[in-house]
Jmol script that loads the backbone (N, CA, C; Angstrom):
load data "model"
ATOM      1  N   MET A   1      -3.089 -28.163   6.572  1.00  0.00           N
ATOM      2  CA  MET A   1      -4.167 -27.196   6.457  1.00  0.00           C
ATOM      3  C   MET A   1      -3.914 -26.326   5.230  1.00  0.00           C
ATOM      4  N   LEU A   2      -4.901 -26.163   4.406  1.00  0.00           N
ATOM      5  CA  LEU A   2      -4.810 -25.379   3.189  1.00  0.00           C
ATOM      6  C   LEU A   2      -5.355 -23.985   3.454  1.00  0.00           C
ATOM      7  N   THR A   3      -4.557 -22.968   3.134  1.00  0.00           N
ATOM      8  CA  THR A   3      -5.017 -21.598   3.317  1.00  0.00           C
ATOM      9  C   THR A   3      -5.041 -20.896   1.975  1.00  0.00           C
ATOM     10  N   ILE A   4      -5.965 -19.985   1.816  1.00  0.00           N
ATOM     11  CA  ILE A   4      -6.087 -19.201   0.587  1.00  0.00           C
ATOM     12  C   ILE A   4      -5.742 -17.762   0.937  1.00  0.00           C
ATOM     13  N   HIS A   5      -4.697 -17.251   0.306  1.00  0.00           N
ATOM     14  CA  HIS A   5      -4.251 -15.884   0.572  1.00  0.00           C
ATOM     15  C   HIS A   5      -4.948 -14.912  -0.371  1.00  0.00           C
ATOM     16  N   CYS A   6      -5.141 -13.703   0.106  1.00  0.00           N
ATOM     17  CA  CYS A   6      -5.707 -12.683  -0.752  1.00  0.00           C
ATOM     18  C   CYS A   6      -4.682 -12.314  -1.825  1.00  0.00           C
ATOM     19  N   LEU A   7      -5.123 -11.617  -2.835  1.00  0.00           N
ATOM     20  CA  LEU A   7      -4.257 -11.289  -3.964  1.00  0.00           C
ATOM     21  C   LEU A   7      -3.055 -10.447  -3.535  1.00  0.00           C
ATOM     22  N   ALA A   8      -3.263  -9.467  -2.663  1.00  0.00           N
ATOM     23  CA  ALA A   8      -2.156  -8.620  -2.222  1.00  0.00           C
ATOM     24  C   ALA A   8      -1.099  -9.438  -1.484  1.00  0.00           C
ATOM     25  N   HIS A   9      -1.535 -10.371  -0.656  1.00  0.00           N
ATOM     26  CA  HIS A   9      -0.585 -11.191   0.086  1.00  0.00           C
ATOM     27  C   HIS A   9       0.164 -12.128  -0.862  1.00  0.00           C
ATOM     28  N   ARG A  10      -0.536 -12.698  -1.831  1.00  0.00           N
ATOM     29  CA  ARG A  10       0.131 -13.561  -2.805  1.00  0.00           C
ATOM     30  C   ARG A  10       1.150 -12.776  -3.621  1.00  0.00           C
ATOM     31  N   LEU A  11       0.802 -11.533  -3.973  1.00  0.00           N
ATOM     32  CA  LEU A  11       1.739 -10.680  -4.702  1.00  0.00           C
ATOM     33  C   LEU A  11       2.970 -10.394  -3.857  1.00  0.00           C
ATOM     34  N   GLN A  12       2.756 -10.120  -2.574  1.00  0.00           N
ATOM     35  CA  GLN A  12       3.875  -9.878  -1.669  1.00  0.00           C
ATOM     36  C   GLN A  12       4.764 -11.113  -1.561  1.00  0.00           C
ATOM     37  N   LEU A  13       4.173 -12.276  -1.421  1.00  0.00           N
ATOM     38  CA  LEU A  13       4.948 -13.509  -1.335  1.00  0.00           C
ATOM     39  C   LEU A  13       5.754 -13.752  -2.610  1.00  0.00           C
ATOM     40  N   ALA A  14       5.159 -13.476  -3.760  1.00  0.00           N
ATOM     41  CA  ALA A  14       5.869 -13.646  -5.031  1.00  0.00           C
ATOM     42  C   ALA A  14       7.020 -12.648  -5.146  1.00  0.00           C
ATOM     43  N   LEU A  15       6.781 -11.430  -4.695  1.00  0.00           N
ATOM     44  CA  LEU A  15       7.821 -10.406  -4.736  1.00  0.00           C
ATOM     45  C   LEU A  15       8.989 -10.777  -3.828  1.00  0.00           C
ATOM     46  N   ILE A  16       8.688 -11.262  -2.650  1.00  0.00           N
ATOM     47  CA  ILE A  16       9.745 -11.676  -1.715  1.00  0.00           C
ATOM     48  C   ILE A  16      10.539 -12.838  -2.297  1.00  0.00           C
ATOM     49  N   ALA A  17       9.860 -13.813  -2.856  1.00  0.00           N
ATOM     50  CA  ALA A  17      10.551 -14.974  -3.424  1.00  0.00           C
ATOM     51  C   ALA A  17      11.437 -14.566  -4.586  1.00  0.00           C
ATOM     52  N   SER A  18      10.940 -13.668  -5.441  1.00  0.00           N
ATOM     53  CA  SER A  18      11.746 -13.249  -6.588  1.00  0.00           C
ATOM     54  C   SER A  18      12.862 -12.308  -6.182  1.00  0.00           C
ATOM     55  N   SER A  19      12.647 -11.502  -5.136  1.00  0.00           N
ATOM     56  CA  SER A  19      13.692 -10.563  -4.734  1.00  0.00           C
ATOM     57  C   SER A  19      14.881 -11.279  -4.113  1.00  0.00           C
ATOM     58  N   ARG A  20      14.656 -12.453  -3.576  1.00  0.00           N
ATOM     59  CA  ARG A  20      15.770 -13.217  -3.018  1.00  0.00           C
ATOM     60  C   ARG A  20      16.682 -13.742  -4.119  1.00  0.00           C
ATOM     61  N   GLU A  21      16.147 -13.852  -5.322  1.00  0.00           N
ATOM     62  CA  GLU A  21      16.942 -14.317  -6.460  1.00  0.00           C
ATOM     63  C   GLU A  21      17.873 -13.212  -6.971  1.00  0.00           C
ATOM     64  N   VAL A  22      17.441 -11.953  -6.893  1.00  0.00           N
ATOM     65  CA  VAL A  22      18.224 -10.825  -7.398  1.00  0.00           C
ATOM     66  C   VAL A  22      18.688 -10.013  -6.195  1.00  0.00           C
ATOM     67  N   ILE A  23      19.978 -10.022  -5.952  1.00  0.00           N
ATOM     68  CA  ILE A  23      20.541  -9.409  -4.742  1.00  0.00           C
ATOM     69  C   ILE A  23      20.254  -7.915  -4.671  1.00  0.00           C
ATOM     70  N   HIS A  24      20.368  -7.189  -5.790  1.00  0.00           N
ATOM     71  CA  HIS A  24      20.135  -5.740  -5.779  1.00  0.00           C
ATOM     72  C   HIS A  24      18.685  -5.409  -5.399  1.00  0.00           C
ATOM     73  N   VAL A  25      17.761  -6.190  -5.899  1.00  0.00           N
ATOM     74  CA  VAL A  25      16.344  -5.984  -5.565  1.00  0.00           C
ATOM     75  C   VAL A  25      16.110  -6.288  -4.098  1.00  0.00           C
ATOM     76  N   HIS A  26      16.729  -7.342  -3.595  1.00  0.00           N
ATOM     77  CA  HIS A  26      16.586  -7.699  -2.184  1.00  0.00           C
ATOM     78  C   HIS A  26      17.132  -6.592  -1.284  1.00  0.00           C
ATOM     79  N   HIS A  27      18.298  -6.041  -1.620  1.00  0.00           N
ATOM     80  CA  HIS A  27      18.872  -4.944  -0.825  1.00  0.00           C
ATOM     81  C   HIS A  27      17.978  -3.698  -0.871  1.00  0.00           C
ATOM     82  N   PHE A  28      17.409  -3.420  -2.048  1.00  0.00           N
ATOM     83  CA  PHE A  28      16.527  -2.265  -2.182  1.00  0.00           C
ATOM     84  C   PHE A  28      15.328  -2.386  -1.250  1.00  0.00           C
ATOM     85  N   PHE A  29      14.659  -3.537  -1.266  1.00  0.00           N
ATOM     86  CA  PHE A  29      13.478  -3.705  -0.429  1.00  0.00           C
ATOM     87  C   PHE A  29      13.825  -3.777   1.055  1.00  0.00           C
ATOM     88  N   THR A  30      15.010  -4.267   1.378  1.00  0.00           N
ATOM     89  CA  THR A  30      15.448  -4.272   2.774  1.00  0.00           C
ATOM     90  C   THR A  30      15.628  -2.843   3.263  1.00  0.00           C
ATOM     91  N   LYS A  31      16.285  -2.017   2.462  1.00  0.00           N
ATOM     92  CA  LYS A  31      16.479  -0.606   2.838  1.00  0.00           C
ATOM     93  C   LYS A  31      15.152   0.137   2.868  1.00  0.00           C
ATOM     94  N   LEU A  32      14.279  -0.165   1.920  1.00  0.00           N
ATOM     95  CA  LEU A  32      12.967   0.481   1.894  1.00  0.00           C
ATOM     96  C   LEU A  32      12.168   0.153   3.151  1.00  0.00           C
ATOM     97  N   THR A  33      12.266  -1.076   3.617  1.00  0.00           N
ATOM     98  CA  THR A  33      11.591  -1.475   4.850  1.00  0.00           C
ATOM     99  C   THR A  33      12.096  -0.676   6.033  1.00  0.00           C
ATOM    100  N   TYR A  34      13.411  -0.483   6.123  1.00  0.00           N
ATOM    101  CA  TYR A  34      13.982   0.317   7.208  1.00  0.00           C
ATOM    102  C   TYR A  34      13.479   1.761   7.148  1.00  0.00           C
ATOM    103  N   ILE A  35      13.442   2.327   5.950  1.00  0.00           N
ATOM    104  CA  ILE A  35      12.985   3.713   5.799  1.00  0.00           C
ATOM    105  C   ILE A  35      11.524   3.847   6.223  1.00  0.00           C
ATOM    106  N   VAL A  36      10.690   2.927   5.783  1.00  0.00           N
ATOM    107  CA  VAL A  36       9.264   2.976   6.136  1.00  0.00           C
ATOM    108  C   VAL A  36       9.091   2.853   7.644  1.00  0.00           C
ATOM    109  N   ASN A  37       9.850   1.966   8.279  1.00  0.00           N
ATOM    110  CA  ASN A  37       9.749   1.797   9.728  1.00  0.00           C
ATOM    111  C   ASN A  37      10.205   3.043  10.477  1.00  0.00           C
ATOM    112  N   ILE A  38      11.280   3.671  10.024  1.00  0.00           N
ATOM    113  CA  ILE A  38      11.790   4.872  10.697  1.00  0.00           C
ATOM    114  C   ILE A  38      10.808   6.026  10.553  1.00  0.00           C
ATOM    115  N   VAL A  39      10.343   6.257   9.332  1.00  0.00           N
ATOM    116  CA  VAL A  39       9.426   7.374   9.090  1.00  0.00           C
ATOM    117  C   VAL A  39       8.083   7.126   9.773  1.00  0.00           C
ATOM    118  N   GLY A  40       7.609   5.897   9.739  1.00  0.00           N
ATOM    119  CA  GLY A  40       6.313   5.588  10.344  1.00  0.00           C
ATOM    120  C   GLY A  40       6.320   5.639  11.856  1.00  0.00           C
ATOM    121  N   ALA A  41       7.479   5.395  12.473  1.00  0.00           N
ATOM    122  CA  ALA A  41       7.547   5.351  13.932  1.00  0.00           C
ATOM    123  C   ALA A  41       7.756   6.725  14.550  1.00  0.00           C
ATOM    124  N   SER A  42       8.177   7.695  13.769  1.00  0.00           N
ATOM    125  CA  SER A  42       8.502   9.000  14.326  1.00  0.00           C
ATOM    126  C   SER A  42       7.626  10.077  13.698  1.00  0.00           C
ATOM    127  N   CYS A  43       6.894  10.799  14.516  1.00  0.00           N
ATOM    128  CA  CYS A  43       6.058  11.897  14.019  1.00  0.00           C
ATOM    129  C   CYS A  43       6.925  12.983  13.394  1.00  0.00           C
ATOM    130  N   LYS A  44       8.079  13.238  13.991  1.00  0.00           N
ATOM    131  CA  LYS A  44       8.983  14.265  13.466  1.00  0.00           C
ATOM    132  C   LYS A  44       9.493  13.876  12.080  1.00  0.00           C
ATOM    133  N   HIS A  45       9.921  12.624  11.907  1.00  0.00           N
ATOM    134  CA  HIS A  45      10.397  12.183  10.610  1.00  0.00           C
ATOM    135  C   HIS A  45       9.267  12.179   9.578  1.00  0.00           C
ATOM    136  N   ASN A  46       8.078  11.808  10.017  1.00  0.00           N
ATOM    137  CA  ASN A  46       6.925  11.799   9.129  1.00  0.00           C
ATOM    138  C   ASN A  46       6.616  13.210   8.650  1.00  0.00           C
ATOM    139  N   GLU A  47       6.657  14.169   9.555  1.00  0.00           N
ATOM    140  CA  GLU A  47       6.393  15.570   9.202  1.00  0.00           C
ATOM    141  C   GLU A  47       7.467  16.111   8.263  1.00  0.00           C
ATOM    142  N   GLU A  48       8.730  15.751   8.506  1.00  0.00           N
ATOM    143  CA  GLU A  48       9.820  16.180   7.631  1.00  0.00           C
ATOM    144  C   GLU A  48       9.641  15.609   6.227  1.00  0.00           C
ATOM    145  N   LEU A  49       9.203  14.365   6.119  1.00  0.00           N
ATOM    146  CA  LEU A  49       8.964  13.756   4.819  1.00  0.00           C
ATOM    147  C   LEU A  49       7.829  14.468   4.093  1.00  0.00           C
ATOM    148  N   LYS A  50       6.752  14.784   4.792  1.00  0.00           N
ATOM    149  CA  LYS A  50       5.639  15.508   4.174  1.00  0.00           C
ATOM    150  C   LYS A  50       6.080  16.876   3.679  1.00  0.00           C
ATOM    151  N   ASN A  51       6.891  17.583   4.488  1.00  0.00           N
ATOM    152  CA  ASN A  51       7.390  18.898   4.071  1.00  0.00           C
ATOM    153  C   ASN A  51       8.281  18.786   2.841  1.00  0.00           C
ATOM    154  N   ALA A  52       9.143  17.771   2.809  1.00  0.00           N
ATOM    155  CA  ALA A  52      10.024  17.574   1.655  1.00  0.00           C
ATOM    156  C   ALA A  52       9.207  17.259   0.406  1.00  0.00           C
ATOM    157  N   GLN A  53       8.148  16.464   0.550  1.00  0.00           N
ATOM    158  CA  GLN A  53       7.286  16.154  -0.588  1.00  0.00           C
ATOM    159  C   GLN A  53       6.561  17.407  -1.078  1.00  0.00           C
ATOM    160  N   ALA A  54       6.109  18.255  -0.159  1.00  0.00           N
ATOM    161  CA  ALA A  54       5.420  19.487  -0.535  1.00  0.00           C
ATOM    162  C   ALA A  54       6.357  20.405  -1.306  1.00  0.00           C
ATOM    163  N   VAL A  55       7.596  20.516  -0.862  1.00  0.00           N
ATOM    164  CA  VAL A  55       8.587  21.347  -1.556  1.00  0.00           C
ATOM    165  C   VAL A  55       8.851  20.788  -2.958  1.00  0.00           C
ATOM    166  N   GLU A  56       8.964  19.475  -3.060  1.00  0.00           N
ATOM    167  CA  GLU A  56       9.209  18.830  -4.360  1.00  0.00           C
ATOM    168  C   GLU A  56       8.043  19.070  -5.311  1.00  0.00           C
ATOM    169  N   ILE A  57       6.822  18.971  -4.817  1.00  0.00           N
ATOM    170  CA  ILE A  57       5.640  19.201  -5.653  1.00  0.00           C
ATOM    171  C   ILE A  57       5.583  20.655  -6.102  1.00  0.00           C
ATOM    172  N   GLU A  58       5.874  21.594  -5.200  1.00  0.00           N
ATOM    173  CA  GLU A  58       5.901  23.013  -5.568  1.00  0.00           C
ATOM    174  C   GLU A  58       6.942  23.271  -6.651  1.00  0.00           C
ATOM    175  N   HIS A  59       8.093  22.625  -6.532  1.00  0.00           N
ATOM    176  CA  HIS A  59       9.149  22.782  -7.531  1.00  0.00           C
ATOM    177  C   HIS A  59       8.700  22.224  -8.882  1.00  0.00           C
ATOM    178  N   MET A  60       8.061  21.065  -8.878  1.00  0.00           N
ATOM    179  CA  MET A  60       7.601  20.457 -10.123  1.00  0.00           C
ATOM    180  C   MET A  60       6.522  21.316 -10.792  1.00  0.00           C
ATOM    181  N   ILE A  61       5.650  21.925  -9.997  1.00  0.00           N
ATOM    182  CA  ILE A  61       4.619  22.806 -10.541  1.00  0.00           C
ATOM    183  C   ILE A  61       5.268  24.051 -11.129  1.00  0.00           C
ATOM    184  N   ALA A  62       6.285  24.587 -10.451  1.00  0.00           N
ATOM    185  CA  ALA A  62       6.950  25.808 -10.898  1.00  0.00           C
ATOM    186  C   ALA A  62       7.639  25.617 -12.249  1.00  0.00           C
ATOM    187  N   ILE A  63       8.174  24.438 -12.513  1.00  0.00           N
ATOM    188  CA  ILE A  63       8.862  24.215 -13.785  1.00  0.00           C
ATOM    189  C   ILE A  63       7.958  23.503 -14.798  1.00  0.00           C
ATOM    190  N   ASP A  64       6.667  23.483 -14.536  1.00  0.00           N
ATOM    191  CA  ASP A  64       5.657  22.884 -15.416  1.00  0.00           C
ATOM    192  C   ASP A  64       5.921  21.414 -15.718  1.00  0.00           C
ATOM    193  N   GLU A  65       6.521  20.712 -14.784  1.00  0.00           N
ATOM    194  CA  GLU A  65       6.729  19.280 -14.958  1.00  0.00           C
ATOM    195  C   GLU A  65       5.524  18.489 -14.461  1.00  0.00           C
ATOM    196  N   LEU A  66       4.710  19.125 -13.627  1.00  0.00           N
ATOM    197  CA  LEU A  66       3.544  18.467 -13.055  1.00  0.00           C
ATOM    198  C   LEU A  66       2.303  19.213 -13.511  1.00  0.00           C
ATOM    199  N   VAL A  67       1.403  18.519 -14.162  1.00  0.00           N
ATOM    200  CA  VAL A  67       0.165  19.128 -14.630  1.00  0.00           C
ATOM    201  C   VAL A  67      -0.880  18.948 -13.550  1.00  0.00           C
ATOM    202  N   THR A  68      -1.522  20.037 -13.173  1.00  0.00           N
ATOM    203  CA  THR A  68      -2.540  19.961 -12.128  1.00  0.00           C
ATOM    204  C   THR A  68      -3.874  20.399 -12.708  1.00  0.00           C
ATOM    205  N   ARG A  69      -4.796  19.453 -12.763  1.00  0.00           N
ATOM    206  CA  ARG A  69      -6.159  19.741 -13.172  1.00  0.00           C
ATOM    207  C   ARG A  69      -7.088  18.964 -12.273  1.00  0.00           C
ATOM    208  N   LYS A  70      -8.265  19.489 -12.075  1.00  0.00           N
ATOM    209  CA  LYS A  70      -9.232  18.795 -11.238  1.00  0.00           C
ATOM    210  C   LYS A  70      -9.669  17.502 -11.919  1.00  0.00           C
ATOM    211  N   ARG A  71      -9.796  16.479 -11.135  1.00  0.00           N
ATOM    212  CA  ARG A  71     -10.300  15.178 -11.556  1.00  0.00           C
ATOM    213  C   ARG A  71      -9.438  14.532 -12.641  1.00  0.00           C
ATOM    214  N   MET A  72      -8.178  14.912 -12.729  1.00  0.00           N
ATOM    215  CA  MET A  72      -7.312  14.369 -13.765  1.00  0.00           C
ATOM    216  C   MET A  72      -7.025  12.890 -13.551  1.00  0.00           C
ATOM    217  N   ASN A  73      -6.880  12.477 -12.293  1.00  0.00           N
ATOM    218  CA  ASN A  73      -6.495  11.106 -12.001  1.00  0.00           C
ATOM    219  C   ASN A  73      -7.669  10.196 -11.670  1.00  0.00           C
ATOM    220  N   GLN A  74      -8.867  10.682 -11.856  1.00  0.00           N
ATOM    221  CA  GLN A  74     -10.031   9.870 -11.543  1.00  0.00           C
ATOM    222  C   GLN A  74     -10.377   8.973 -12.716  1.00  0.00           C
ATOM    223  N   ILE A  75     -10.682   7.742 -12.424  1.00  0.00           N
ATOM    224  CA  ILE A  75     -11.059   6.795 -13.472  1.00  0.00           C
ATOM    225  C   ILE A  75     -12.518   7.019 -13.867  1.00  0.00           C
ATOM    226  N   GLY A  76     -13.354   7.254 -12.915  1.00  0.00           N
ATOM    227  CA  GLY A  76     -14.767   7.477 -13.184  1.00  0.00           C
ATOM    228  C   GLY A  76     -15.400   8.194 -12.022  1.00  0.00           C
ATOM    229  N   THR A  77     -16.654   8.523 -12.158  1.00  0.00           N
ATOM    230  CA  THR A  77     -17.361   9.196 -11.074  1.00  0.00           C
ATOM    231  C   THR A  77     -18.598   8.396 -10.724  1.00  0.00           C
ATOM    232  N   LEU A  78     -19.026   8.512  -9.500  1.00  0.00           N
ATOM    233  CA  LEU A  78     -20.227   7.837  -9.047  1.00  0.00           C
ATOM    234  C   LEU A  78     -21.436   8.699  -9.356  1.00  0.00           C
ATOM    235  N   GLN A  79     -22.534   8.065  -9.631  1.00  0.00           N
ATOM    236  CA  GLN A  79     -23.783   8.782  -9.846  1.00  0.00           C
ATOM    237  C   GLN A  79     -24.262   9.346  -8.522  1.00  0.00           C
ATOM    238  N   GLY A  80     -24.821  10.518  -8.561  1.00  0.00           N
ATOM    239  CA  GLY A  80     -25.381  11.123  -7.366  1.00  0.00           C
ATOM    240  C   GLY A  80     -26.629  10.395  -6.903  1.00  0.00           C
ATOM    241  N   ALA A  81     -26.957  10.559  -5.639  1.00  0.00           N
ATOM    242  CA  ALA A  81     -28.185   9.947  -5.113  1.00  0.00           C
ATOM    243  C   ALA A  81     -29.392  10.595  -5.736  1.00  0.00           C
ATOM    244  N   SER A  82     -30.395   9.802  -6.053  1.00  0.00           N
ATOM    245  CA  SER A  82     -31.606  10.355  -6.668  1.00  0.00           C
ATOM    246  C   SER A  82     -32.832   9.781  -5.972  1.00  0.00           C
ATOM    247  N   ASP A  83     -33.943  10.423  -6.239  1.00  0.00           N
ATOM    248  CA  ASP A  83     -35.210   9.946  -5.667  1.00  0.00           C
ATOM    249  C   ASP A  83     -35.587   8.615  -6.312  1.00  0.00           C
ATOM    250  N   THR A  84     -36.258   7.777  -5.549  1.00  0.00           N
ATOM    251  CA  THR A  84     -36.675   6.479  -6.079  1.00  0.00           C
ATOM    252  C   THR A  84     -38.064   6.525  -6.686  1.00  0.00           C
ATOM    253  N   ARG A  85     -38.756   7.634  -6.559  1.00  0.00           N
ATOM    254  CA  ARG A  85     -40.117   7.730  -7.106  1.00  0.00           C
ATOM    255  C   ARG A  85     -40.133   8.413  -8.436  1.00  0.00           C
TER     256      ARG A  85
END
end "model"
wireframe off; spacefill off
backbone 0.3
color backbone group
């Protein structure tokens, strides 16, 4: 049976195949998987991660390492709804 995988799944399969070739990359993704599972399974750990990220962002803003402007990361904007007549 022939199956066609979506692009994200094909990318994941390629990443897994290549990471098995490089031991350091394989260990990194193995540890990353454990971290994601631990944080995702625990509301307390998830909240602690969010708080740590908020503190890090505040620190980056304080030392002007992070530029904050509205719509800075947007690629484009959608046109507003208009009348058809």
